[in-house]
C-alpha positions as CSV (number, residue, x, y, z in Angstrom):
1,M,0.0,0.0,0.0
2,S,1.5,3.4,-1.0
3,I,2.0,6.3,1.5
4,Y,-0.9,8.2,0.0
5,R,-3.5,5.4,0.4
6,T,-2.0,4.5,3.8
7,I,-2.6,8.0,5.1
8,I,-6.1,8.2,3.6
9,C,-7.1,4.9,5.1
10,S,-5.9,6.0,8.5
11,F,-9.1,8.2,8.7
12,L,-11.3,5.1,8.3
13,F,-12.8,5.5,11.8
14,T,-12.8,9.3,12.0
15,V,-15.1,10.1,9.1
16,A,-18.8,10.6,9.2
17,A,-21.1,7.6,9.4
18,S,-24.3,9.7,9.1
19,A,-25.0,13.3,8.3
20,A,-28.2,13.5,10.3
21,E,-27.9,15.2,13.7
22,R,-29.7,13.5,16.5
23,P,-30.5,14.7,20.1
24,N,-28.4,13.3,22.9
25,D,-30.0,10.5,24.9
26,F,-27.1,9.6,27.2
27,S,-28.6,11.5,30.1
28,S,-31.7,9.3,30.3
29,L,-29.9,6.0,29.5
30,L,-27.1,6.6,31.9
31,A,-29.2,8.2,34.6
32,D,-28.7,5.4,37.1
33,A,-25.1,4.3,36.1
34,P,-23.1,4.4,39.3
35,A,-20.2,6.9,39.6
36,D,-17.8,4.0,40.3
37,A,-18.8,2.0,37.2
38,L,-15.9,0.0,35.8
39,G,-16.8,0.7,32.2
40,V,-19.4,2.6,30.1
41,V,-20.3,2.4,26.4
42,Y,-22.9,4.7,24.9
43,V,-23.8,4.6,21.2
44,Q,-26.4,7.2,19.9
45,H,-27.2,5.0,16.9
46,P,-25.8,1.5,17.0
47,A,-26.6,0.9,13.4
48,D,-24.0,3.5,12.5
49,L,-21.4,1.0,13.7
50,L,-23.1,-2.3,13.1
51,T,-23.8,-1.4,9.4
52,N,-20.5,0.3,8.9
53,P,-19.3,-0.6,5.4
54,F,-15.9,-1.7,6.7
55,L,-17.5,-4.1,9.2
56,Q,-19.9,-5.4,6.5
57,W,-17.0,-6.0,4.2
58,F,-15.0,-7.7,7.0
59,L,-17.9,-10.0,7.8
60,Q,-18.4,-10.8,4.1
61,E,-14.8,-11.7,3.7
62,D,-13.8,-13.4,6.9
63,A,-16.9,-14.4,9.0
64,A,-19.3,-17.3,8.8
65,P,-22.8,-16.3,7.5
66,P,-24.4,-16.8,10.9
67,V,-22.1,-14.2,12.4
68,A,-23.2,-11.6,9.8
69,E,-26.8,-12.6,10.4
70,A,-26.3,-12.0,14.2
71,V,-24.8,-8.6,13.5
72,E,-27.7,-7.7,11.2
73,A,-30.2,-8.9,13.9
74,L,-28.5,-6.7,16.5
75,A,-28.8,-3.7,14.2
76,R,-32.5,-4.3,13.7
77,L,-33.2,-4.9,17.4
78,F,-31.2,-2.0,18.9
79,D,-32.3,0.7,16.4
80,G,-32.2,3.5,19.0
81,P,-29.6,4.8,21.5
82,A,-28.0,2.2,23.6
83,A,-25.8,2.1,26.7
84,I,-23.7,-0.6,28.3
85,V,-22.5,-0.3,31.9
86,V,-20.1,-2.7,33.7
87,T,-20.1,-2.7,37.5
88,G,-18.3,-4.7,40.2
89,S,-14.6,-5.4,40.8
90,P,-12.0,-7.0,38.5
91,L,-10.7,-8.7,41.6
92,R,-14.1,-10.5,42.0
93,P,-15.1,-11.7,38.5
94,D,-18.1,-13.5,40.1
95,L,-19.5,-10.1,41.1
96,L,-19.1,-8.4,37.7
97,A,-22.4,-7.4,36.1
98,V,-23.0,-6.1,32.6
99,T,-26.2,-4.0,32.0
100,I,-27.6,-2.9,28.6
101,T,-30.2,-0.2,28.3
102,A,-31.6,0.9,25.0
103,K,-34.4,2.8,23.4
104,V,-36.1,0.6,20.8
105,S,-38.9,1.2,18.2
106,K,-40.4,-2.2,18.6
107,D,-43.1,-3.1,21.1
108,P,-42.3,-5.9,23.5
109,D,-44.0,-8.6,21.4
110,A,-42.1,-7.6,18.2
111,F,-38.8,-7.1,20.1
112,F,-38.9,-10.5,21.9
113,K,-40.0,-12.3,18.7
114,S,-37.0,-10.8,16.8
115,L,-34.7,-11.6,19.8
116,D,-35.7,-15.2,19.8
117,K,-36.1,-16.0,16.0
118,E,-33.4,-13.7,14.6
119,L,-30.6,-13.1,17.2
120,V,-30.8,-16.3,19.3
121,G,-31.4,-18.3,16.1
122,A,-28.3,-16.9,14.4
123,L,-26.2,-17.4,17.6
124,N,-27.3,-21.0,17.7
125,R,-26.2,-21.5,14.1
126,I,-22.7,-20.2,15.0
127,E,-22.3,-23.1,17.5
128,T,-20.6,-20.9,20.0
129,F,-20.5,-23.7,22.6
130,P,-20.1,-27.0,20.7
131,G,-21.5,-29.9,22.6
132,A,-23.0,-27.7,25.4
133,G,-26.4,-27.5,23.9
134,A,-28.4,-24.7,22.3
135,I,-28.9,-21.1,23.6
136,G,-32.3,-21.1,25.3
137,F,-35.0,-18.4,25.3
138,D,-37.9,-18.1,27.8
139,R,-40.5,-15.3,27.9
140,S,-42.9,-14.2,30.6
141,G,-45.0,-11.1,29.8
142,E,-42.7,-8.1,29.3
143,S,-39.7,-9.9,30.5
144,A,-37.5,-12.7,28.9
145,V,-34.4,-14.7,29.7
146,V,-31.7,-15.8,27.3
147,R,-29.8,-18.8,28.7
148,F,-26.2,-19.2,27.3
149,P,-24.7,-22.7,28.0
150,G,-21.1,-23.5,28.4
151,P,-18.5,-24.1,31.1
152,M,-19.9,-21.0,33.0
153,P,-23.6,-20.7,32.0
154,V,-24.9,-17.2,31.9
155,H,-28.6,-16.1,32.0
156,V,-29.4,-12.7,30.6
157,T,-32.7,-11.1,31.7
158,F,-34.5,-8.7,29.4
159,A,-37.3,-6.3,30.5
160,F,-39.3,-3.3,29.1
161,R,-40.2,0.0,30.7
162,D,-41.2,3.3,29.2
163,G,-40.1,2.4,25.6
164,C,-36.8,1.2,26.8
165,V,-35.4,-2.3,27.2
166,R,-32.8,-3.3,29.8
167,A,-30.8,-6.5,29.8
168,S,-28.4,-7.8,32.4
169,S,-26.7,-10.8,33.8
170,S,-28.2,-9.7,37.1
171,S,-31.9,-10.4,37.1
172,A,-32.2,-8.5,40.4
173,M,-30.9,-5.3,38.8
174,V,-33.3,-5.7,35.9
175,E,-36.3,-6.3,38.1
176,S,-35.3,-3.3,40.3
177,W,-35.2,-1.1,37.3
178,R,-38.5,-2.4,35.8
179,S,-40.4,-1.9,39.1
180,A,-38.9,1.5,40.0
181,P,-41.1,4.5,39.5
182,P,-40.0,6.8,36.6
183,E,-39.2,9.6,39.1
184,D,-37.9,8.9,42.6
185,S,-38.3,11.9,44.9
186,G,-35.8,10.4,47.4
187,E,-32.1,11.4,47.7
188,K,-30.2,10.1,44.6
189,A,-26.8,8.5,44.8
190,K,-24.0,10.1,42.8
191,T,-24.1,8.8,39.2
192,F,-21.5,8.5,36.4
193,L,-22.9,11.7,34.8
194,D,-22.1,13.5,38.1
195,S,-18.6,12.2,38.3
196,D,-15.4,14.3,37.8
197,D,-14.3,11.8,35.2
198,F,-17.3,12.5,33.0
199,K,-17.0,16.2,33.4
200,R,-13.4,16.0,32.2
201,M,-14.4,13.8,29.3
202,A,-17.4,16.0,28.3
203,P,-17.1,19.5,29.8
204,D,-20.0,20.6,27.5
205,R,-23.0,18.5,28.3
206,T,-25.0,20.0,25.4
207,R,-22.5,18.9,22.8
208,Q,-23.7,16.1,20.5
209,I,-22.1,12.7,21.5
210,D,-22.6,9.8,19.1
211,L,-20.1,7.5,20.9
212,L,-18.8,7.3,24.4
213,L,-16.3,4.8,25.8
214,Y,-15.1,4.9,29.4
215,C,-12.8,2.7,31.5
216,N,-12.3,3.3,35.2
217,G,-8.7,2.4,35.8
218,R,-8.5,2.9,39.6
219,S,-9.0,-0.8,40.3
220,L,-7.0,-1.9,37.4
221,M,-3.7,0.0,38.2
222,P,-2.9,-2.2,41.2
223,L,-3.2,-5.2,39.0
224,A,-0.9,-3.5,36.5
225,R,1.6,-2.8,39.2
226,V,1.6,-6.5,40.1
227,A,1.9,-7.5,36.5
228,L,4.9,-5.2,36.1
229,S,6.5,-6.2,39.4
230,D,9.5,-7.5,37.5
231,S,9.9,-4.2,35.8
232,P,8.8,-1.5,38.2
233,E,10.6,1.2,36.3
234,V,8.1,0.7,33.4
235,F,5.2,1.4,35.7
236,E,6.9,4.6,36.9
237,I,7.9,5.7,33.4
238,L,4.4,5.3,32.0
239,G,3.0,7.1,35.1
240,L,0.4,4.4,35.6
241,G,0.2,5.3,39.3
242,Q,-1.5,8.6,38.6
243,M,-3.9,7.4,35.8
244,E,-7.4,7.2,37.2
245,A,-9.6,6.6,34.1
246,A,-9.8,7.0,30.3
247,G,-12.6,8.0,28.1
248,L,-13.4,8.5,24.4
249,T,-16.2,10.7,23.0
250,A,-16.9,10.9,19.3
251,T,-19.3,12.8,17.1
252,W,-20.0,12.0,13.4
253,S,-23.1,14.0,12.7
254,G,-23.1,16.8,10.1
255,K,-20.1,18.2,8.3
256,R,-17.6,17.5,11.0
257,T,-16.4,14.3,12.7
258,T,-14.6,14.7,16.0
259,A,-13.1,12.4,18.6
260,D,-11.6,13.3,22.0
261,L,-9.6,10.8,24.1
262,T,-9.1,11.9,27.7
263,V,-6.9,10.3,30.3
264,C,-7.9,11.4,33.8
265,L,-4.8,12.0,36.0
266,N,-4.4,12.4,39.7
267,G,-2.7,15.8,40.0
268,E,0.0,17.4,37.7
269,P,1.2,15.3,34.8
270,R,4.2,13.2,35.8
271,A,6.6,10.8,34.1
272,L,5.7,10.3,30.4
273,A,2.6,12.5,30.6
274,Q,4.7,15.6,31.4
275,L,6.3,15.4,27.9
276,F,2.9,16.5,26.5
277,Q,2.5,19.8,28.4
278,G,1.8,22.8,26.2
279,T,2.1,26.5,27.0
280,G,-1.5,27.7,27.0
281,R,-0.4,30.5,24.7
282,P,-1.7,31.1,21.2
283,V,0.3,29.6,18.3
284,S,0.7,31.5,15.0
285,I,3.6,29.6,13.3
286,A,1.3,28.4,10.5
287,K,1.6,31.9,9.0
288,L,5.0,30.9,7.6
289,F,3.8,28.0,5.5
290,P,2.1,28.3,2.1
291,S,-1.6,27.9,1.8
292,D,-1.1,24.7,-0.4
293,T,0.8,23.0,2.4
294,L,-0.3,19.3,2.5
295,F,0.8,18.4,6.0
296,L,1.9,20.2,9.2
297,L,3.1,18.9,12.5
298,G,3.9,21.3,15.2
299,G,3.7,22.1,18.9
300,A,4.2,24.7,21.6
301,F,6.8,24.6,24.3
302,N,8.5,27.0,26.7
303,S,11.9,26.1,25.1
304,A,13.6,23.2,23.5
305,A,15.9,23.0,26.5
306,A,12.9,22.6,28.8
307,V,11.6,19.7,26.7
308,V,15.0,18.0,26.8
309,D,15.0,18.5,30.6
310,R,11.6,16.7,30.8
311,V,12.9,13.9,28.6
312,N,16.0,13.5,30.8
313,K,13.7,13.2,33.8
314,V,12.0,10.2,32.2
315,L,15.4,8.8,31.0
316,T,16.7,8.9,34.6
317,L,14.0,6.3,35.5
318,V,15.3,4.1,32.6
319,D,19.1,4.5,32.9
320,P,20.7,7.5,34.7
321,E,23.9,6.8,32.8
322,I,22.2,8.1,29.6
323,V,21.6,11.5,31.2
324,R,25.1,11.6,32.6
325,E,26.6,11.0,29.1
326,Y,24.4,13.8,27.7
327,E,25.6,16.2,30.4
328,Q,29.3,15.3,29.7
329,E,28.8,15.9,26.0
330,Q,27.2,19.2,26.8
331,F,30.2,20.2,28.9
332,D,32.7,19.1,26.2
333,F,30.8,21.1,23.6
334,A,31.0,24.2,25.7
335,C,34.7,23.7,26.2
336,D,35.3,23.3,22.5
337,F,33.1,26.1,21.1
338,G,32.6,28.6,24.0
339,F,28.9,28.3,24.4
340,D,26.5,25.8,26.0
341,I,24.5,23.8,23.4
342,H,21.7,23.0,25.9
343,N,21.1,26.3,27.6
344,D,22.4,28.7,24.9
345,V,21.3,26.9,21.7
346,L,18.3,24.9,22.7
347,G,17.3,27.5,25.3
348,N,17.1,30.0,22.4
349,L,14.4,27.9,20.6
350,V,11.2,29.0,22.3
351,D,7.4,29.2,22.1
352,E,6.5,27.1,19.0
353,W,7.9,24.9,16.2
354,A,6.5,23.2,13.1
355,L,7.4,20.8,10.4
356,A,5.5,21.0,7.1
357,V,5.3,19.1,3.8
358,R,4.3,20.7,0.5
359,A,3.7,18.3,-2.3
360,D,2.8,20.0,-5.6
361,N,5.1,17.3,-7.1
362,A,4.1,13.9,-5.7
363,D,7.6,12.5,-6.4
364,L,9.6,15.3,-4.7
365,P,7.8,16.6,-1.6
366,E,9.1,19.8,-0.2
367,I,10.0,19.7,3.6
368,M,10.0,22.9,5.6
369,L,10.8,23.6,9.3
370,A,10.3,26.6,11.4
371,V,10.9,27.5,15.1
372,R,10.8,30.7,17.0
373,L,14.0,32.3,18.3
374,E,14.1,34.2,21.5
375,D,17.1,36.2,20.2
376,P,18.0,36.0,16.5
377,G,21.3,37.8,17.2
378,V,22.4,35.0,19.6
379,F,21.5,32.4,16.9
380,D,23.6,34.3,14.4
381,N,26.6,34.4,16.7
382,H,26.4,30.6,17.3
383,V,26.2,30.0,13.6
384,R,29.3,32.2,13.0
385,A,31.2,30.3,15.7
386,L,30.4,26.9,14.2
387,V,31.1,28.1,10.6
388,G,34.5,29.3,11.8
389,A,35.3,26.1,13.7
390,F,34.5,23.8,10.9
391,G,35.6,26.0,8.0
392,L,32.1,26.0,6.4
393,K,31.2,28.4,3.5
394,F,27.8,29.8,2.8
395,S,26.3,31.6,-0.1
396,A,23.7,34.3,0.6
397,T,20.8,35.7,-1.4
398,T,18.2,38.2,-0.6
399,H,14.4,37.8,-1.1
400,R,12.0,40.6,-0.2
401,E,14.5,42.0,2.4
402,V,15.1,38.5,4.0
403,T,18.6,37.0,3.7
404,V,18.7,33.3,2.9
405,F,21.8,31.3,3.5
406,K,22.9,28.0,1.8
407,P,26.0,25.9,2.6
408,Q,28.3,25.5,-0.3
409,S,28.9,21.9,0.6
410,A,27.2,19.3,-1.6
411,R,26.6,17.2,1.5
412,L,24.4,19.8,3.2
413,D,21.3,20.2,1.0
414,L,19.5,22.9,3.0
415,A,18.9,26.6,3.2
416,Y,17.8,28.9,6.1
417,G,16.6,32.4,6.9
418,V,15.1,34.4,9.7
419,V,11.9,36.4,9.5
420,D,9.9,37.9,12.3
421,N,12.1,36.1,14.9
422,Y,11.4,32.7,13.3
423,L,14.1,30.5,11.9
424,M,13.1,28.9,8.6
425,I,14.8,25.8,7.2
426,A,14.1,24.1,4.0
427,S,15.8,21.9,1.4
428,D,16.6,24.8,-1.0
429,P,16.4,28.6,-1.1
430,A,13.3,28.5,-3.3
431,A,11.3,26.8,-0.5
432,V,12.5,29.4,2.0
433,Y,11.4,32.1,-0.5
434,R,7.9,30.6,-0.6
435,M,7.8,30.7,3.2
436,V,8.7,34.4,3.1
437,D,6.0,35.0,0.5
438,A,3.4,33.2,2.5
439,W,4.2,35.4,5.5
440,R,4.4,38.7,3.7
441,D,1.4,38.2,1.3
442,H,-0.9,36.6,3.9
443,K,-1.3,33.5,1.8
444,S,-0.5,31.0,4.4
445,L,-2.2,28.1,6.2
446,N,-3.6,30.7,8.7
447,D,-5.6,32.1,5.8
448,V,-7.1,28.7,4.8
449,S,-10.6,28.3,6.2
450,G,-10.2,24.5,6.8
451,Y,-7.1,25.0,8.9
452,R,-8.7,27.9,10.9
453,T,-11.9,25.8,11.6
454,A,-9.9,22.8,12.8
455,A,-7.6,24.8,14.9
456,K,-10.4,26.6,16.8
457,R,-11.4,23.5,18.7
458,F,-7.9,22.9,20.1
459,A,-6.5,24.2,23.3
460,R,-4.3,27.3,23.2
461,G,-0.6,26.3,22.8
462,P,-1.0,22.5,22.7
463,S,2.2,20.4,23.1
464,A,1.6,18.9,19.7
465,F,-0.8,19.4,16.8
466,G,-1.2,18.1,13.3
467,Y,-3.0,19.1,10.1
468,L,-3.6,17.3,6.8
469,D,-5.3,18.5,3.7
470,V,-7.2,15.3,2.9
471,S,-8.6,16.6,-0.4
472,Q,-5.2,17.5,-1.7
473,L,-3.8,14.1,-0.6
474,T,-6.6,12.4,-2.5
475,R,-5.8,14.5,-5.6
476,L,-2.2,13.5,-5.4
477,A,-3.2,9.8,-5.1
478,F,-5.2,10.2,-8.3
479,E,-2.3,11.9,-10.1
480,N,0.0,9.1,-8.9
481,G,-2.4,6.4,-10.3
482,E,-3.1,4.9,-6.8
483,F,-6.7,4.1,-7.6
484,E,-6.3,2.7,-11.1
485,A,-6.6,-0.9,-9.9
486,I,-10.0,-0.3,-8.1
487,P,-12.3,-1.4,-11.0
488,A,-10.3,-4.7,-11.5
489,L,-10.7,-5.6,-7.9
490,G,-14.4,-5.8,-7.9
491,V,-15.0,-2.9,-5.5
492,D,-18.1,-0.8,-5.7
493,E,-18.1,1.3,-8.9
494,T,-19.3,4.3,-7.0
495,L,-16.0,4.4,-5.0
496,V,-14.1,6.3,-7.6
497,Q,-16.9,8.9,-7.8
498,E,-16.8,9.3,-4.0
499,L,-13.0,9.7,-4.1
500,Q,-13.3,12.3,-6.9
501,H,-15.8,14.2,-4.8
502,L,-13.4,14.1,-1.9
503,A,-10.6,15.3,-4.1
504,A,-12.6,18.2,-5.4
505,D,-13.7,19.3,-1.9
506,H,-11.9,21.1,0.9
507,A,-11.8,18.3,3.4
508,V,-9.1,18.5,6.1
509,A,-8.1,16.5,9.2
510,A,-6.5,17.8,12.4
511,A,-5.2,16.4,15.6
512,M,-4.0,17.8,19.0
513,L,-2.2,16.3,22.0
514,D,-2.0,18.2,25.3
515,S,-1.8,17.7,29.0
516,A,-3.0,19.9,31.9
517,P,-3.5,19.4,35.7
518,G,-5.9,16.4,36.0
519,S,-5.9,15.2,32.4
520,L,-4.1,14.2,29.2
521,R,-6.1,14.9,26.1
522,M,-5.9,13.9,22.4
523,S,-8.4,15.4,19.9
524,L,-9.1,14.5,16.3
525,E,-11.2,16.2,13.7
526,F,-12.3,15.6,10.2
527,A,-14.1,18.5,8.5
528,G,-15.6,18.5,5.0
529,G,-16.2,21.6,3.0
530,S,-19.7,20.4,2.0
531,D,-22.5,18.4,3.5
532,K,-21.7,15.5,1.2
533,S,-18.1,15.3,2.3
534,A,-18.8,14.3,5.9
535,A,-21.4,11.7,4.8
536,S,-19.6,10.3,1.8
537,A,-16.0,10.5,2.8
538,G,-16.4,7.4,4.9
539,H,-17.6,5.3,1.9
540,A,-14.7,6.6,-0.2
541,I,-12.1,6.0,2.5
542,W,-13.3,2.6,3.5
543,G,-13.5,1.7,-0.2
544,S,-9.9,2.7,-0.8
545,F,-9.0,0.6,2.3
546,V,-10.9,-2.3,0.8
547,A,-9.2,-1.8,-2.6
548,S,-5.8,-1.7,-0.9
549,T,-6.6,-4.7,1.3
550,A,-8.0,-6.6,-1.7
551,R,-4.9,-5.9,-3.6
552,A,-2.7,-7.1,-0.7
553,R,-4.8,-10.3,-0.5
554,E,-4.5,-10.9,-4.2
555,L,-0.7,-10.6,-4.1
556,S,-0.5,-12.9,-1.0
557,K,-2.6,-15.5,-2.8
558,R,-0.5,-15.0,-5.9
559,L,2.6,-15.9,-3.9
560,T,0.9,-18.9,-2.3
561,S,-0.1,-20.2,-5.8
562,A,3.4,-19.6,-7.0
563,S,4.8,-21.6,-4.1
564,N,2.5,-24.5,-4.9
565,L,3.5,-24.3,-8.5
566,R,7.2,-24.3,-7.6
567,W,6.7,-27.4,-5.4
568,L,4.9,-29.1,-8.3
569,A,7.9,-28.4,-10.5
570,Q,10.4,-29.5,-7.9
571,A,8.5,-32.7,-7.2
572,S,8.4,-33.4,-10.9
573,K,12.2,-33.1,-11.1
574,I,12.6,-35.4,-8.1
575,Y,10.3,-37.9,-9.9
576,A,12.4,-37.5,-13.1
577,A,15.6,-38.3,-11.2
578,D,14.1,-41.6,-10.2
579,H,12.7,-42.4,-13.7
580,G,15.5,-41.8,-16.1
581,G,15.0,-38.1,-16.5
582,E,11.4,-38.4,-17.6
583,W,8.8,-36.2,-15.9
584,P,5.5,-37.7,-14.7
585,A,2.8,-38.0,-17.4
586,S,0.2,-36.4,-15.2
587,L,-0.2,-34.6,-11.9
588,S,-2.2,-37.5,-10.4
589,Q,1.0,-39.6,-10.6
590,L,2.7,-37.1,-8.2
591,V,-0.3,-37.3,-5.8
592,E,-0.4,-41.1,-5.9
593,Q,3.3,-41.3,-4.9
594,G,3.0,-38.7,-2.2
595,N,5.2,-36.1,-3.8
596,I,2.4,-33.5,-3.6
597,T,-1.0,-33.2,-2.0
598,L,-4.4,-32.5,-3.6
599,E,-4.5,-29.1,-1.7
600,M,-1.3,-28.0,-3.6
601,L,-3.3,-28.4,-6.9
602,G,-6.1,-26.2,-5.7
603,N,-7.2,-22.7,-6.7
604,V,-6.0,-20.6,-3.7
605,Y,-7.8,-17.5,-5.1
606,E,-11.2,-19.3,-4.8
607,G,-10.4,-21.7,-2.1
608,T,-11.2,-24.8,-4.1
609,A,-9.2,-28.0,-4.8
610,P,-9.6,-31.5,-6.3
611,R,-11.2,-33.9,-3.7
612,T,-9.9,-37.2,-5.1
613,I,-6.9,-38.4,-7.1
614,A,-9.2,-39.2,-10.0
615,D,-10.2,-35.5,-10.1
616,A,-6.6,-34.2,-9.9
617,D,-5.8,-33.7,-13.5
618,R,-9.3,-32.4,-14.5
619,E,-9.8,-30.1,-11.5
620,S,-6.3,-28.9,-10.9
621,Y,-5.8,-25.1,-11.1
622,F,-2.6,-25.7,-12.9
623,L,-2.1,-26.8,-16.5
624,Y,0.7,-29.4,-16.8
625,R,2.4,-30.6,-20.0
626,G,3.5,-34.0,-18.8
627,N,6.2,-36.2,-20.4
628,V,8.8,-33.5,-20.3
629,T,12.1,-35.1,-21.2
630,K,15.6,-34.6,-19.7
631,D,16.5,-32.7,-22.9
632,A,14.0,-29.9,-22.2
633,A,15.6,-26.4,-22.2
634,P,15.7,-24.7,-18.7
635,T,13.5,-21.9,-20.1
636,E,10.8,-24.2,-21.4
637,V,7.4,-23.7,-19.7
638,V,6.1,-26.9,-18.2
639,A,3.2,-25.8,-16.0
640,G,1.1,-22.7,-15.2
641,E,-2.1,-21.2,-13.8
642,R,-5.2,-21.8,-15.9
643,E,-6.2,-18.2,-16.2
644,I,-5.0,-14.6,-16.5
645,R,-5.8,-12.8,-13.2
646,H,-7.5,-9.4,-13.5
647,G,-5.9,-8.9,-16.9
648,E,-2.4,-8.7,-15.3
649,G,-0.8,-12.0,-15.8
650,A,-0.2,-15.5,-14.4
651,N,2.4,-17.7,-12.7
652,F,4.4,-20.2,-14.8
653,A,6.8,-22.9,-13.9
654,Y,9.9,-23.7,-16.1
655,A,11.9,-26.9,-16.7
656,D,14.7,-25.8,-14.4
657,G,12.2,-25.6,-11.5
658,H,11.9,-21.9,-11.1
659,V,8.6,-20.0,-11.2
660,E,7.8,-16.5,-12.6
661,F,4.8,-14.2,-12.7
662,V,4.5,-13.3,-16.4
663,R,2.6,-10.2,-17.3
664,E,0.3,-9.6,-20.3
665,P,0.5,-9.9,-23.2
666,D,3.3,-12.5,-22.9
667,A,1.2,-14.4,-20.3
668,S,-1.6,-15.1,-22.8
669,R,0.9,-16.3,-25.4
670,L,2.6,-18.7,-22.9
671,L,-0.9,-19.9,-21.7
672,A,-1.9,-20.7,-25.3
673,V,1.3,-22.7,-25.9
674,L,0.8,-24.6,-22.6
675,R,-2.9,-25.4,-23.4
676,A,-1.9,-26.8,-26.8
677,K,0.8,-29.0,-25.3
678,S,-1.4,-30.1,-22.3
679,R,-4.0,-31.8,-24.6
């Protein structure tokens, strides 16, 4: 898979699944979820996930039909918002309870009928518990029980109330919920929605949430400490001792798809988490990069020296000797050049940095780097000192009152300049000129609406942020011929149209990573320039993933087929060595003598093979000449696949035992010769 399709496919789960906005229902479905719940899952519309094209493709390719039927039954049953709550203690698995609450459109009769006939029926066809008996179903009024057999039998109770259904392995919890009045005037216990964890995950309760995943790690961290008892430094480096919980919220309604991952911390970020602390100050470095920039990765820091200090704190937990070596090299450098590379050089790089890629030519991407200088004069003095010490020579040019320097050494392919207290570095002076033009002409990323929209959601001065022009990336993929193989792979014909729409749009993706007292946060956003982008980009992206995966599978099967063909040729040569140089007259002879198996003669592309020796010659996927003599030239074709795959070519075996994949039109010519000699 090429870099272009790899990056595009990475957005598979961040694009819109539905363009229709729906009101939040988590407040009602999670109203009685306890504050100390071990885990919570909320899905605004389960069908968005259960009918996701990628999941459907996966089920079609790799799952048994009953599994796909069970997933379809789930999508029909749970057609409204649903929540799953896990309670209990991981130290007492026998006390763990899983509760499902969902709003459904069916009445009790229709729901339970579908539950029994469709879902339970499909699960029984899967044979989840071979030899343990069938999954049972019993109904009584507006309640029902599904009995799962197995080594540890589980009974799941279902009940209806106020248009909702609740299911749990604890029948007492279901009965308590069903018999409770809709409104209880008594004092209520603190719930998950009242917890500090939820407030850190979703500070804006009015914001649309399509998916919520939560894990309470407080009871899991002691188990992690025990598991890492042989490597306690790993527990400390990861800062697991201060991790309390983690949660993911996602929204895919409308033009924008967003996702926020929050790790709840106990106090100030420590250990690894401290590396992701931003500054809280606005960043503006994007003003230096041209508006047609494809990708940008940047961040905010107090200084590069401060970042290295944080890294050294973490490395001290790993191996203090690494830090001591760094400090010794720092001292030696100061003795040799008269200034401290840590405090003077890295300490002069402040506030913000960014690395960007501009790719108007897909074969030669242009890389640009920028970082803010606290004192450009100090930087200039350091460069002069190093130039003098190493005898370097630079050429200088001026562009719009900015001096751009380039080393005259062929081994240093870069240029740099300073503008508005920012150091700009690129592969050649022309790239630095473009950075200067973007700044002076106000034609930078800061002036691109997609970048501005994505950046607004992020915290001020995040430790790291990224931006990708998805539409431009898709255009480059088209120009590079990345999607030419899609029609031949049997993928939905509308895929190319969806990709073309995405390429013509202004779709962008952005990400942010930052930490603050009490939390570590990562945010992702996909924004389309039109209503159709958010809704159709998913189909386009999953389709390109399918195309790439289908291509990879085809190549893998091609190699397997070639391996079988190679073994066939080698087995024939072994046979010939025992029979005066004469190859076997038919493939069935090789099978009869145990040189090859029937499976080796099969069609790995379709998963078929001859069942009996009598069928070997007629149903083999390989054409075989037979009666090859010892005088055959090494380059003479003796066997090959029966067909040309996707108009590309086929595998052929030669008299010397080697196998080649021969492309069209030569493959058709060899196949015709082989067919004539195989009669």
